[in-house]
MDTraj code that builds the backbone (N, CA, C; nanometers):
import mdtraj as md
import numpy as np

residues = "ASP LEU HIS SER PHE PRO THR ARG ARG SER SER ASP LEU GLU PRO ALA ALA GLY PHE TYR GLY GLN GLY SER LEU GLY GLY PHE ILE ASN LEU VAL ARG LYS LYS PRO LYS ALA GLU PHE ALA ALA ASP VAL ALA VAL GLN GLY GLY SER TYR ASP THR TYR ARG ILE ASP ALA ASP VAL THR GLY PRO LEU ASP SER ASN ARG ASN PHE LEU GLY ARG PHE ASN ALA GLY TYR SER ASP ALA GLY SER PHE ALA ASP GLY VAL GLU THR GLN THR ARG LEU ILE ALA PRO SER LEU GLU ALA MET ILE GLY GLU ARG THR ARG VAL LEU LEU GLN VAL TRP SER GLN GLU THR ASP TYR ILE PRO ASN PRO GLY VAL PRO THR ARG LEU VAL GLY ASP ARG ILE GLU VAL ALA ASP VAL PRO ARG SER PHE PHE PHE GLY VAL PRO SER GLU GLU LYS SER ASN GLU GLU ILE LEU ASP ALA ILE VAL ARG VAL ASP GLN THR LEU SER ASP ARG TRP LEU ALA SER VAL LEU PHE GLN ALA SER LYS ASP ASP THR GLN LEU ILE PHE ASP ASN TYR GLY PHE ASP PHE ALA GLY THR GLY ASP VAL TYR MET TYR ALA ARG PHE".split()
xyz = np.array([
    [0.1022, -0.1275, 0.0173],
    [0.0031, 0.0022, 0.0047],
    [0.0938, 0.1222, 0.0057],
    [0.0409, 0.2224, -0.0799],
    [0.1179, 0.3477, -0.0824],
    [0.0301, 0.4805, -0.0363],
    [0.0776, 0.5487, 0.0452],
    [0.0081, 0.6552, 0.0966],
    [0.1124, 0.7832, 0.0735],
    [0.0631, 0.8856, 0.0116],
    [0.1292, 1.0192, -0.0089],
    [0.0656, 1.1270, 0.0624],
    [0.1389, 1.2171, 0.1010],
    [0.1212, 1.3083, 0.1815],
    [0.1354, 1.4525, 0.1098],
    [0.0204, 1.5233, 0.1078],
    [0.0409, 1.6562, 0.0260],
    [0.1534, 1.7532, 0.0788],
    [0.1703, 1.8388, -0.0256],
    [0.2657, 1.9538, 0.0204],
    [0.2307, 2.0478, 0.1337],
    [0.3020, 2.0851, 0.2261],
    [0.2428, 2.1568, 0.3337],
    [0.3479, 2.2814, 0.3477],
    [0.3115, 2.3927, 0.4247],
    [0.4104, 2.5024, 0.4433],
    [0.5034, 2.4530, 0.5551],
    [0.6236, 2.5316, 0.5371],
    [0.7496, 2.4550, 0.6196],
    [0.7264, 2.4645, 0.7600],
    [0.6190, 2.5620, 0.8232],
    [0.6013, 2.5698, 0.9461],
    [0.5174, 2.4343, 1.0062],
    [0.4241, 2.3785, 0.8959],
    [0.3702, 2.2541, 0.9313],
    [0.4386, 2.1507, 0.9233],
    [0.5596, 2.1510, 0.8708],
    [0.6540, 2.0156, 0.8777],
    [0.7479, 2.0333, 0.9848],
    [0.7591, 2.1220, 1.0506],
    [0.8645, 2.1432, 1.1587],
    [0.8513, 2.0281, 1.2495],
    [0.7255, 1.9574, 1.2997],
    [0.7312, 1.8657, 1.3834],
    [0.7872, 1.7363, 1.3158],
    [0.7575, 1.7038, 1.2069],
    [0.8185, 1.5921, 1.1413],
    [0.9624, 1.5830, 1.1160],
    [1.0280, 1.6862, 1.1375],
    [1.1770, 1.6938, 1.1292],
    [1.2371, 1.6241, 1.2429],
    [1.1684, 1.6165, 1.3578],
    [1.1903, 1.5564, 1.4785],
    [1.2167, 1.3907, 1.4605],
    [1.1441, 1.3727, 1.3575],
    [1.1216, 1.2203, 1.3469],
    [1.2215, 1.1800, 1.2129],
    [1.2168, 1.2556, 1.1126],
    [1.2717, 1.2255, 0.9660],
    [1.3820, 1.3221, 0.9393],
    [1.4292, 1.4144, 1.0331],
    [1.5528, 1.4874, 0.9867],
    [1.4862, 1.6134, 0.9109],
    [1.5756, 1.6927, 0.8697],
    [1.5671, 1.8168, 0.7713],
    [1.5643, 1.7541, 0.6415],
    [1.4852, 1.7918, 0.5588],
    [1.4801, 1.7431, 0.4286],
    [1.3634, 1.8457, 0.3383],
    [1.3585, 1.7848, 0.1957],
    [1.2600, 1.8615, 0.1026],
    [1.1276, 1.9003, 0.1759],
    [1.0601, 2.0087, 0.1412],
    [0.9485, 2.0616, 0.1893],
    [0.8302, 2.0029, 0.0890],
    [0.8691, 1.9049, 0.0137],
    [0.7735, 1.8511, -0.0712],
    [0.6852, 1.7305, -0.0196],
    [0.7144, 1.6976, 0.1064],
    [0.6324, 1.6107, 0.1731],
    [0.7248, 1.4671, 0.1898],
    [0.6618, 1.3584, 0.2316],
    [0.7309, 1.2466, 0.2279],
    [0.6460, 1.1160, 0.1905],
    [0.6841, 1.0038, 0.1598],
    [0.6095, 0.8837, 0.1036],
    [0.6354, 0.7659, 0.2114],
    [0.5163, 0.7238, 0.2696],
    [0.5125, 0.6347, 0.3609],
    [0.4773, 0.4938, 0.2983],
    [0.5704, 0.3934, 0.3088],
    [0.5583, 0.2551, 0.2394],
    [0.5124, 0.1576, 0.3341],
    [0.3935, 0.0975, 0.3277],
    [0.3547, 0.0077, 0.4406],
    [0.3557, -0.1184, 0.3512],
    [0.4420, -0.2386, 0.4225],
    [0.4523, -0.3651, 0.3785],
    [0.3322, -0.4466, 0.3889],
    [0.2988, -0.5412, 0.2815],
    [0.2112, -0.6175, 0.3094],
    [0.2250, -0.7496, 0.4372],
    [0.1472, -0.7565, 0.5252],
    [0.1589, -0.8354, 0.6271],
    [0.0872, -0.9544, 0.6175],
    [0.1122, -1.0828, 0.6509],
    [0.0236, -1.2150, 0.6505],
    [-0.1086, -1.1729, 0.7228],
    [-0.1989, -1.2620, 0.6534],
    [-0.3468, -1.2498, 0.6972],
    [-0.3845, -1.3784, 0.7518],
    [-0.4836, -1.3837, 0.8404],
    [-0.5401, -1.4985, 0.9126],
    [-0.6316, -1.5737, 0.8223],
    [-0.6964, -1.5042, 0.7247],
    [-0.7639, -1.5845, 0.6214],
    [-0.6926, -1.6204, 0.5129],
    [-0.7096, -1.7288, 0.4423],
    [-0.6434, -1.7500, 0.3033],
    [-0.6930, -1.6677, 0.1978],
    [-0.5939, -1.6184, 0.1196],
    [-0.6340, -1.5512, -0.0021],
    [-0.5321, -1.5591, -0.0966],
    [-0.5625, -1.5468, -0.2356],
    [-0.4691, -1.5596, -0.3364],
    [-0.5173, -1.4621, -0.4612],
    [-0.4100, -1.4016, -0.4947],
    [-0.4402, -1.2970, -0.6348],
    [-0.3352, -1.3025, -0.7075],
    [-0.3666, -1.3106, -0.8432],
    [-0.2823, -1.2741, -0.9454],
    [-0.3094, -1.1885, -1.0445],
    [-0.2190, -1.0836, -1.0789],
    [-0.2481, -0.9767, -1.1754],
    [-0.1644, -0.9746, -1.2832],
    [-0.2143, -0.9623, -1.4053],
    [-0.1454, -0.9535, -1.5220],
    [-0.1739, -0.8170, -1.5850],
    [-0.0608, -0.7519, -1.6406],
    [-0.1005, -0.6160, -1.7183],
    [0.0050, -0.6165, -1.8331],
    [-0.0519, -0.5124, -1.9290],
    [-0.0008, -0.5009, -2.0490],
    [0.0097, -0.3488, -2.0937],
    [0.1041, -0.2895, -2.1397],
    [0.0892, -0.1570, -2.1833],
    [0.1715, -0.1224, -2.3056],
    [0.1950, 0.0272, -2.3328],
    [0.2629, 0.0439, -2.4450],
    [0.4119, 0.0270, -2.4407],
    [0.4944, 0.0151, -2.5667],
    [0.6217, -0.0059, -2.5612],
    [0.6628, -0.1449, -2.5064],
    [0.6032, -0.2208, -2.5429],
    [0.6134, -0.3970, -2.4979],
    [0.6232, -0.4041, -2.3598],
    [0.5430, -0.3445, -2.2811],
    [0.5524, -0.3454, -2.1283],
    [0.4473, -0.4639, -2.0885],
    [0.4877, -0.5594, -2.0125],
    [0.4298, -0.6728, -1.9615],
    [0.4512, -0.6809, -1.8195],
    [0.3727, -0.7380, -1.7231],
    [0.3860, -0.7405, -1.5975],
    [0.3052, -0.8472, -1.5315],
    [0.3517, -0.9186, -1.4624],
    [0.2718, -1.0454, -1.3643],
    [0.2820, -1.0260, -1.2125],
    [0.2087, -1.0219, -1.1285],
    [0.2131, -1.0252, -0.9911],
    [0.1408, -1.1315, -0.9274],
    [0.1921, -1.2093, -0.8321],
    [0.1232, -1.2801, -0.7310],
    [0.1167, -1.2615, -0.6006],
    [0.0139, -1.2934, -0.5297],
    [0.0166, -1.2741, -0.3723],
    [-0.0726, -1.3852, -0.3256],
    [-0.0031, -1.4662, -0.2167],
    [-0.0748, -1.5703, -0.1655],
    [-0.0409, -1.5587, 0.0011],
    [-0.1616, -1.5450, 0.0705],
    [-0.1500, -1.5312, 0.2234],
    [-0.2363, -1.6341, 0.2947],
    [-0.2261, -1.6561, 0.4310],
    [-0.3033, -1.7394, 0.4960],
    [-0.2289, -1.7969, 0.6196],
    [-0.3126, -1.8783, 0.6996],
    [-0.2488, -1.9318, 0.8085],
    [-0.1642, -2.0725, 0.7810],
    [-0.0773, -2.0938, 0.8673],
    [0.0204, -2.1998, 0.8279],
    [-0.0205, -2.3289, 0.9305],
    [-0.0959, -2.3174, 1.0454],
    [-0.1371, -2.4052, 1.1248],
    [-0.2847, -2.3911, 1.1508],
    [-0.3402, -2.4949, 1.2241],
    [-0.4780, -2.4992, 1.2453],
    [-0.5145, -2.4016, 1.3548],
    [-0.4228, -2.3707, 1.4289],
    [-0.4508, -2.2658, 1.5415],
    [-0.4400, -2.1278, 1.4963],
    [-0.3823, -2.0914, 1.3891],
    [-0.3468, -1.9764, 1.3282],
    [-0.2548, -1.8967, 1.4144],
    [-0.1614, -1.9668, 1.4722],
    [-0.0453, -1.9035, 1.5438],
    [0.0718, -1.8678, 1.4500],
    [0.0675, -1.9315, 1.3236],
    [0.1663, -1.9006, 1.2340],
    [0.0959, -1.8475, 1.1030],
    [0.1200, -1.7426, 1.0553],
    [0.0664, -1.6873, 0.9347],
    [0.1891, -1.6524, 0.8338],
    [0.1407, -1.6827, 0.7064],
    [0.2570, -1.6637, 0.6015],
    [0.1930, -1.5957, 0.4809],
    [0.3036, -1.5332, 0.4245],
    [0.2619, -1.4365, 0.2858],
    [0.3646, -1.4592, 0.1935],
    [0.3294, -1.4634, 0.0752],
    [0.4315, -1.4721, -0.0293],
    [0.3876, -1.3904, -0.1539],
    [0.4647, -1.2993, -0.1872],
    [0.4605, -1.2004, -0.3003],
    [0.5885, -1.2218, -0.4016],
    [0.5142, -1.2089, -0.5399],
    [0.6431, -1.2289, -0.6534],
    [0.5866, -1.1493, -0.7551],
    [0.6889, -1.1067, -0.8526],
    [0.6351, -1.0096, -0.9394],
    [0.7470, -1.0137, -1.0471],
    [0.6935, -1.0162, -1.1810],
    [0.8094, -1.0070, -1.2798],
    [0.7504, -0.9073, -1.3792],
    [0.8223, -0.8114, -1.4517],
    [0.7978, -0.7004, -1.5409],
    [0.9090, -0.6963, -1.6282],
    [0.8670, -0.6968, -1.7674],
    [0.9628, -0.6593, -1.8893],
    [0.8925, -0.5455, -1.9461],
    [0.9813, -0.4409, -1.9528],
    [0.9422, -0.3146, -2.0222],
    [1.0143, -0.2223, -2.1195],
    [0.9663, -0.2081, -2.2152],
    [1.0399, -0.1311, -2.3257],
    [1.0239, 0.0286, -2.2790],
    [1.0488, 0.1122, -2.3814],
    [1.0433, 0.2589, -2.3404],
    [1.0228, 0.3275, -2.4709],
    [0.9851, 0.4644, -2.4591],
    [0.9520, 0.5419, -2.5760],
    [1.1050, 0.5679, -2.6444],
    [1.2088, 0.5569, -2.5794],
    [1.3452, 0.5843, -2.6129],
    [1.3907, 0.4443, -2.6856],
    [1.4470, 0.4461, -2.8165],
    [1.4854, 0.3325, -2.8979],
    [1.6238, 0.2664, -2.8079],
    [1.5901, 0.1340, -2.7913],
    [1.6962, 0.0483, -2.7162],
    [1.6985, 0.0605, -2.5801],
    [1.5975, 0.1180, -2.5007],
    [1.6028, 0.1298, -2.3620],
    [1.5016, 0.0155, -2.3144],
    [1.5388, -0.0752, -2.2298],
    [1.4415, -0.1753, -2.1832],
    [1.4762, -0.2181, -2.0427],
    [1.3912, -0.2635, -1.9478],
    [1.4076, -0.2938, -1.8137],
    [1.3323, -0.4386, -1.7942],
    [1.3902, -0.5075, -1.7193],
    [1.3331, -0.6517, -1.6513],
    [1.3590, -0.6300, -1.5084],
    [1.2706, -0.6639, -1.4400],
    [1.2528, -0.6961, -1.2890],
    [1.1926, -0.8051, -1.2356],
    [1.2602, -0.8534, -1.1400],
    [1.1889, -0.9684, -1.0812],
    [1.2197, -0.9516, -0.9154],
    [1.0960, -0.9811, -0.8506],
    [1.0893, -0.9605, -0.7079],
    [1.0440, -1.0785, -0.6332],
    [1.0848, -1.0959, -0.5362],
    [1.0015, -1.1930, -0.4288],
    [1.0078, -1.1378, -0.2859],
    [0.8966, -1.1403, -0.2207],
    [0.8829, -1.0933, -0.0961],
    [0.7974, -1.1951, 0.0123],
    [0.8616, -1.2917, 0.0660],
    [0.8009, -1.3672, 0.1623],
    [0.7837, -1.3042, 0.2998],
    [0.7182, -1.3349, 0.3813],
    [0.6754, -1.2893, 0.5127],
    [0.6097, -1.3981, 0.6172],
    [0.6496, -1.3741, 0.7376],
    [0.6093, -1.4819, 0.8405],
    [0.5864, -1.4056, 0.9634],
    [0.4518, -1.4359, 1.0269],
    [0.4157, -1.3768, 1.1538],
    [0.3777, -1.5104, 1.2557],
    [0.4489, -1.4988, 1.3710],
    [0.4282, -1.5941, 1.4558],
    [0.3591, -1.5447, 1.5979],
    [0.2719, -1.6029, 1.6682],
    [0.2320, -1.5659, 1.7869],
    [0.2949, -1.6480, 1.9004],
    [0.3844, -1.5864, 1.9825],
    [0.4473, -1.6694, 2.0813],
    [0.3835, -1.6314, 2.2211],
    [0.3088, -1.7379, 2.2609],
    [0.2143, -1.7162, 2.3827],
    [0.0956, -1.6418, 2.3468],
    [0.0349, -1.5488, 2.4456],
    [-0.0659, -1.4703, 2.4156],
    [-0.0320, -1.3212, 2.4156],
    [0.0963, -1.2920, 2.4434],
    [0.1165, -1.1609, 2.4422],
    [0.2408, -1.1000, 2.3385],
    [0.3000, -1.2045, 2.2636],
    [0.4444, -1.1726, 2.2043],
    [0.3972, -1.2200, 2.0547],
    [0.4154, -1.1160, 1.9619],
    [0.4040, -1.1341, 1.8172],
    [0.5469, -1.1035, 1.7487],
    [0.5848, -1.1942, 1.6604],
    [0.7116, -1.1755, 1.5982],
    [0.6882, -1.1759, 1.4168],
    [0.7254, -1.0796, 1.3738],
    [0.6959, -1.0460, 1.2288],
    [0.8364, -1.0484, 1.1467],
    [0.8585, -1.1405, 1.0541],
    [0.9878, -1.1363, 0.9690],
    [0.9139, -1.1310, 0.8311],
    [0.9833, -1.0067, 0.7521],
    [0.9555, -0.9833, 0.6318],
    [1.1075, -0.9648, 0.5655],
    [1.0947, -1.0215, 0.4183],
    [1.2327, -1.0254, 0.3387],
    [1.1742, -0.9821, 0.2024],
    [1.2446, -0.8932, 0.1418],
    [1.2332, -0.8253, 0.0109],
    [1.3498, -0.8455, -0.0616],
    [1.3301, -0.9134, -0.1770],
    [1.4748, -0.9342, -0.2728],
    [1.4269, -0.8897, -0.4311],
    [1.4809, -0.8137, -0.4647],
    [1.4577, -0.7716, -0.6057],
    [1.5750, -0.7342, -0.7001],
    [1.5795, -0.7832, -0.8197],
    [1.6740, -0.7824, -0.8962],
    [1.6330, -0.6985, -1.0359],
    [1.7109, -0.6139, -1.0830],
    [1.6782, -0.5369, -1.2030],
    [1.7790, -0.5365, -1.2998],
    [1.7492, -0.5812, -1.4435],
    [1.8517, -0.5535, -1.5441],
    [1.7961, -0.4649, -1.6464],
    [1.8750, -0.3659, -1.6633],
    [1.8334, -0.2572, -1.7532],
    [1.9282, -0.1845, -1.8384],
    [1.8680, -0.1289, -1.9559],
    [1.9490, -0.0461, -2.0340],
    [1.9187, 0.1041, -2.0072],
    [1.9884, 0.1805, -1.9406],
    [1.9509, 0.3152, -1.9069],
    [1.9284, 0.4318, -2.0089],
    [1.8359, 0.5226, -2.0042],
    [1.8234, 0.6197, -2.1085],
    [1.9084, 0.7433, -2.0587],
    [1.9904, 0.7672, -2.1380],
    [2.0825, 0.8809, -2.1168],
    [2.0075, 1.0338, -2.1095],
    [1.8965, 1.0356, -2.1915],
    [1.8302, 1.1662, -2.1905],
    [1.8737, 1.2195, -2.3103],
    [1.8216, 1.3672, -2.3205],
    [1.8657, 1.4471, -2.4505],
    [1.9883, 1.5533, -2.4074],
    [2.0782, 1.5642, -2.4684],
    [2.1802, 1.6533, -2.4346],
    [2.1281, 1.7999, -2.4779],
    [2.1722, 1.8798, -2.4051],
    [2.1530, 2.0411, -2.4297],
    [2.2817, 2.1039, -2.4291],
    [2.2569, 2.2187, -2.4629],
    [2.3755, 2.3326, -2.4603],
    [2.3233, 2.4650, -2.4198],
    [2.4059, 2.5332, -2.3574],
    [2.3818, 2.6828, -2.3091],
    [2.4388, 2.7819, -2.4001],
    [2.3362, 2.8507, -2.4608],
    [2.3632, 2.9611, -2.5579],
    [2.3164, 3.0936, -2.4895],
    [2.4065, 3.1774, -2.4490],
    [2.3866, 3.2913, -2.3602],
    [2.3413, 3.2595, -2.2153],
    [2.2019, 3.2791, -2.2168],
    [2.1375, 3.2634, -2.0860],
    [2.0049, 3.1508, -2.1255],
    [2.0302, 3.1139, -2.2417],
    [1.9100, 3.0193, -2.2893],
    [1.9679, 2.8868, -2.3087],
    [1.8775, 2.7683, -2.2610],
    [1.9244, 2.6290, -2.3007],
    [1.8599, 2.5885, -2.4208],
    [1.9380, 2.5285, -2.5184],
    [1.8997, 2.4670, -2.6429],
    [1.8820, 2.3284, -2.6240],
    [1.7784, 2.2513, -2.6822],
    [1.7534, 2.1272, -2.7003],
    [1.7579, 2.0863, -2.8386],
    [1.8433, 1.9586, -2.8924],
    [1.8424, 1.9293, -3.0016],
    [1.7066, 1.8827, -3.0677],
    [1.6732, 1.9296, -3.1863],
    [1.5412, 1.9226, -3.2489],
    [1.5537, 1.7598, -3.3169],
    [1.5131, 1.6779, -3.2254],
    [1.5112, 1.5385, -3.2880],
    [1.3861, 1.4877, -3.2175],
    [1.3325, 1.3475, -3.2847],
    [1.2288, 1.2818, -3.2193],
    [1.2527, 1.2466, -3.0798],
    [1.1684, 1.2339, -2.9852],
    [1.2026, 1.2043, -2.8478],
    [1.2329, 1.0336, -2.8498],
    [1.1948, 0.9741, -2.9244],
    [1.2519, 0.8325, -2.9446],
    [1.3962, 0.8125, -2.9733],
    [1.4797, 0.9155, -3.0121],
    [1.6173, 0.9161, -3.0812],
    [1.7019, 0.8985, -2.9339],
    [1.7761, 0.7868, -2.9509],
    [1.8822, 0.7473, -2.8454],
    [1.9999, 0.8062, -2.8814],
    [2.0537, 0.9163, -2.7880],
    [2.1808, 0.9783, -2.7980],
    [2.3038, 0.8920, -2.7658],
    [2.3387, 0.8314, -2.8639],
    [2.4630, 0.7248, -2.8298],
    [2.4315, 0.5923, -2.8844],
    [2.5064, 0.5215, -2.8188],
    [2.4861, 0.3722, -2.8571],
    [2.4507, 0.2790, -2.7368],
    [2.3104, 0.2082, -2.7417],
    [2.2622, 0.1395, -2.6276],
    [2.3676, 0.0410, -2.5739],
    [2.4012, 0.0202, -2.4500],
    [2.4943, -0.0819, -2.4042],
    [2.4532, -0.2050, -2.4419],
    [2.5604, -0.2902, -2.4813],
    [2.5380, -0.4325, -2.5130],
    [2.5291, -0.5124, -2.3703],
    [2.5894, -0.4552, -2.2716],
    [2.5733, -0.5233, -2.1490],
    [2.5153, -0.4372, -2.0582],
    [2.3795, -0.5054, -1.9942],
    [2.2980, -0.4416, -1.9153],
    [2.3489, -0.3736, -1.7592],
    [2.2815, -0.2722, -1.7328],
    [2.3086, -0.2423, -1.5935],
    [2.2382, -0.3451, -1.5110],
    [2.2855, -0.3424, -1.3681],
    [2.2338, -0.4271, -1.2782],
    [2.2052, -0.3765, -1.1465],
    [2.1037, -0.4006, -1.1012],
    [2.0660, -0.3303, -0.9508],
    [2.0082, -0.4804, -0.8686],
    [2.0794, -0.5222, -0.7260],
    [2.0099, -0.6108, -0.6550],
    [1.9913, -0.5584, -0.5097],
    [1.8652, -0.5698, -0.4675],
    [1.8451, -0.5185, -0.3761],
    [1.7889, -0.6235, -0.2537],
    [1.8437, -0.6330, -0.1233],
    [1.7984, -0.7392, -0.0375],
    [1.7739, -0.6498, 0.1002],
    [1.6393, -0.6808, 0.1427],
    [1.6218, -0.6049, 0.2755],
    [1.5214, -0.6996, 0.3549],
    [1.5617, -0.6897, 0.4871],
    [1.4924, -0.7838, 0.5601],
    [1.4655, -0.7123, 0.7154],
    [1.3435, -0.7444, 0.7461],
    [1.2819, -0.6746, 0.8906],
    [1.2458, -0.7834, 0.9787],
    [1.2809, -0.7777, 1.1085],
    [1.2231, -0.8305, 1.2325],
    [1.1731, -0.7544, 1.3106],
    [1.0454, -0.7731, 1.3514],
    [0.9707, -0.6807, 1.4475],
    [0.9146, -0.7700, 1.5562],
    [0.9180, -0.7378, 1.6870],
    [0.8535, -0.8000, 1.7886],
    [0.7856, -0.7059, 1.8709],
    [0.6612, -0.7547, 1.8841],
    [0.5502, -0.6632, 1.9602],
    [0.5130, -0.7596, 2.0868],
    [0.5163, -0.6635, 2.2072],
    [0.4881, -0.7242, 2.3349],
    [0.3654, -0.6535, 2.3879],
    [0.2422, -0.7135, 2.3990],
    [0.1420, -0.6409, 2.4789],
    [0.1615, -0.6363, 2.6131],
    [0.1666, -0.5009, 2.6787],
    [0.1790, -0.4987, 2.8240],
    [0.0523, -0.4806, 2.8957],
    [-0.0359, -0.4184, 2.8368],
    [-0.2015, -0.4098, 2.8952],
    [-0.2850, -0.3899, 2.7586],
    [-0.4090, -0.3546, 2.8059],
    [-0.5042, -0.3342, 2.7064],
    [-0.4798, -0.1914, 2.6244],
    [-0.3759, -0.1157, 2.6959],
    [-0.3606, 0.0243, 2.6434],
    [-0.2048, 0.0348, 2.5885],
    [-0.1214, -0.0605, 2.6270],
    [0.0094, -0.0439, 2.6084],
    [0.0775, -0.1566, 2.5406],
    [0.1508, -0.1272, 2.4378],
    [0.2420, -0.2141, 2.3615],
    [0.3839, -0.1710, 2.3336],
    [0.4592, -0.2702, 2.3537],
    [0.6070, -0.2460, 2.3478],
    [0.6689, -0.3119, 2.2197],
    [0.7387, -0.2347, 2.1252],
    [0.7777, -0.2982, 1.9977],
    [0.9303, -0.2638, 1.9678],
    [0.9952, -0.3516, 1.9036],
    [1.1357, -0.3398, 1.8692],
    [1.1566, -0.3830, 1.7376],
    [1.2372, -0.3115, 1.6533],
    [1.2461, -0.3371, 1.5161],
    [1.3830, -0.3480, 1.4681],
    [1.4060, -0.4476, 1.4136],
    [1.5561, -0.4689, 1.3462],
    [1.5383, -0.4928, 1.1934],
    [1.6452, -0.4130, 1.1085],
    [1.6159, -0.3950, 0.9680],
    [1.7667, -0.4074, 0.9228],
    [1.7955, -0.4780, 0.8001],
    [1.9126, -0.4780, 0.7545],
    [1.8909, -0.4634, 0.5920],
    [1.9751, -0.3800, 0.5343],
    [1.9474, -0.3677, 0.3861],
    [2.0921, -0.3785, 0.3054],
    [2.0575, -0.4218, 0.1900],
    [2.1863, -0.4314, 0.0968],
    [2.1480, -0.3920, -0.0505],
    [2.2160, -0.3055, -0.1053],
    [2.2046, -0.2752, -0.2501],
    [2.3281, -0.2585, -0.3221],
    [2.3184, -0.3596, -0.4200],
    [2.4381, -0.3513, -0.5165],
    [2.4160, -0.3011, -0.6565],
    [2.4724, -0.1947, -0.7044],
    [2.4461, -0.1376, -0.8386],
    [2.5642, -0.1365, -0.9351],
    [2.5403, -0.1835, -1.0391],
    [2.6395, -0.1600, -1.1617],
    [2.5749, -0.0994, -1.2813],
    [2.6277, 0.0193, -1.2820],
    [2.5762, 0.1143, -1.3848],
    [2.6607, 0.1305, -1.5122],
    [2.6161, 0.0831, -1.6418],
    [2.6926, 0.1018, -1.7375],
    [2.6513, 0.1932, -1.8575],
    [2.7197, 0.2990, -1.9000],
    [2.6823, 0.3761, -2.0103],
    [2.7945, 0.3504, -2.1050],
    [2.7766, 0.2808, -2.2124],
    [2.8670, 0.2426, -2.3056],
    [2.9014, 0.3816, -2.3853],
    [2.8216, 0.4564, -2.4539],
    [2.8403, 0.5681, -2.5221],
    [2.7209, 0.6525, -2.5333],
    [2.7199, 0.7638, -2.4729],
    [2.5944, 0.8473, -2.4466],
    [2.6277, 0.9869, -2.4933],
    [2.5161, 1.0529, -2.5455],
    [2.5542, 1.2019, -2.5700],
    [2.5487, 1.2963, -2.4471],
    [2.6527, 1.3771, -2.4259],
    [2.6466, 1.4457, -2.2934],
    [2.6174, 1.5865, -2.3494],
    [2.6554, 1.6436, -2.4532],
    [2.6520, 1.7969, -2.4990],
    [2.6550, 1.7921, -2.6508],
    [2.6063, 1.9047, -2.7130],
    [2.6157, 1.9103, -2.8525],
    [2.6767, 2.0535, -2.9118],
    [2.7441, 2.0420, -3.0063],
    [2.8173, 2.1804, -3.0632],
    [2.7095, 2.2372, -3.1552],
    [2.7338, 2.3566, -3.1860],
    [2.6522, 2.4290, -3.2758],
    [2.6376, 2.3693, -3.4123],
    [2.7485, 2.3018, -3.4300],
    [2.7698, 2.2352, -3.5825],
    [2.6571, 2.1137, -3.5809],
    [2.6026, 2.0764, -3.4744],
    [2.5144, 1.9748, -3.4593],
    [2.5915, 1.8188, -3.4077],
    [2.7372, 1.8285, -3.3963],
    [2.8033, 1.7204, -3.3510],
    [2.7700, 1.6865, -3.2134],
    [2.7832, 1.5626, -3.1505],
    [2.7393, 1.5438, -3.0156],
    [2.8550, 1.4808, -2.9732],
    [2.9151, 1.5272, -2.8397],
    [3.0198, 1.4810, -2.7616],
    [2.9716, 1.3538, -2.6981],
    [3.0619, 1.2393, -2.7092],
    [3.0356, 1.1141, -2.6665],
    [3.1117, 1.0972, -2.5508],
    [3.0597, 1.0214, -2.4469],
    [3.0996, 0.9830, -2.3106],
    [3.0731, 0.8309, -2.2904],
    [3.1534, 0.7894, -2.1997],
    [3.1354, 0.6357, -2.1722],
    [3.1610, 0.6407, -1.9984],
    [3.0783, 0.5460, -1.9200],
    [3.0801, 0.5602, -1.7921],
    [3.0577, 0.4156, -1.7366],
    [3.1321, 0.3890, -1.6179],
    [3.0925, 0.2554, -1.5790],
    [3.0998, 0.2880, -1.4291],
])
top = md.Topology()
chain = top.add_chain()
for i, resn in enumerate(residues, 1):
    res = top.add_residue(resn, chain, resSeq=i)
    for name in ("N", "CA", "C"):
        top.add_atom(name, md.element.get_by_symbol(name[0]), res)
traj = md.Trajectory(xyz[None], top)
């Protein structure tokens, strides 16, 4: 689930700085992970769109024992998407298992894991040049790729794990402790891309790894 908060005046955001630190005045996004449910449910979604875009998502949840002391959930997804820019494409694979256990009558333990891998050819964008106090953009179709699309795809691997323990102290009090570990490995490859263009129409080419 995704919840976005509207932009507010800086004076309205001052209390939030105590929790999240100083940052942009544009607001923030609260991401809420899917938790296991006590009732069995399964869902599969298939999508298709422009530029050879395809996606499939699966979500299964329910109890793992007759007493419902152990609940499980498994989310998986795959997407293969092109782009309006020639030669740009992205493939993403995602799995996100979670397990919730009731230990006694007052203690609940939640484990959530998220693993995502993305292979992609990045879009370098359209090079510009500064003429006086004006920025000029090349007059080309928006699908034109400035450069040579990489033969080897860039790659990003994300692994995130959370363990949360909730202890009920009374009808009105709950104590919680949260442990989180994250890892992000990225390999970005730009074989040849246009960075700037001259008045003659020539484009300066760069490579970056």
